N, C-alpha and C positions, 0 to 999 in steps of 0.2 A: 542564506536560508530564507525561504518564502515566509512572509509574516502573516499570510492569510491562511484560511482553512485549507488543508491538503486532502484531496480526494484521489485515491489510487485506482488505476485500472488493474485488471488481472495480471497482465504480462510482467510488470515490474516486480510484483510480489512473488509470482511463480518463479521467475528467473533468479531472484535473490535466494529463494528457498532452495533451488536446485544447486546453487554453488555455496550454500550455507553462509550467506552474507546478509540475512535479514537485519542484523544489528546495525547496518549502515543507515537504516531508516531512523532509528532513535538518535543517531549521531547528527542527523540533519534536520529532523522535525520534532516538535513537541508532542504531536499526535497525528494520526491520520484517520480519515473516514473512508469506509469501504461500503459501496452500495451492496444491498443484500444479494443482488444477482452475481456480483463479483465473488462474494463469500461462497455462494453455491458452486460457482465454477471452480474455485480454488479447492474446495473439499471434494469435488467429484473425481479428481485424479488421485493417483497413488504416489507419484514422485513428489517428495517434499511434504507430504500430507501431515506428518507429525509436527514438523516445524511450523507449517502454516496454521494448523489448528491451535498450537500454543500461542502464536502471534494473534490470531483472531479472537482468542479468549482473554487476551491481556487488556489492561486498562489503557494501553497505548492506542488501541484500535477501537473505533466506534463504527458499528455496522448500522446503516440507515436504509430505509426504503428509498427507492429511486426518487429523485427530485427533492428530497428533504434536506439536502445539503447544498443546493445551488445558491450562491450569493455572487455579488459582483466581484468579491475578492477571493473566490475559490481558485486554488491552484490545482490543476489537474496533473497528476503524476503519471506520465506514460513512459515507455521504454526510452525514448529519445532524451527526455528530461532527466531520467535516472542516470543514463550514461554520462551526460554532461555534469551531473552532480558528483558522480564517482570519480571522474577524471579531472574535476576542478575547473570546468569551463564556466 
């Protein structure tokens, strides 16, 4: 598990919501940060919207303006990294 702050792109969250597997995030991370633009993208669609809205409103997710979360230890969660986490690579 990454020990640094985790920032997620749109794709990992949307794809997990579509297969009803958002719970894998809390199994791997203590919390995640989502840029406000990602939040907007996630809520613009219909598929998985209820699950995504619940996730985004939870204490597990922090929504931040762009650039407010960048540090040297930031772990960027994209689809490739998510697949590696799920299959255990």
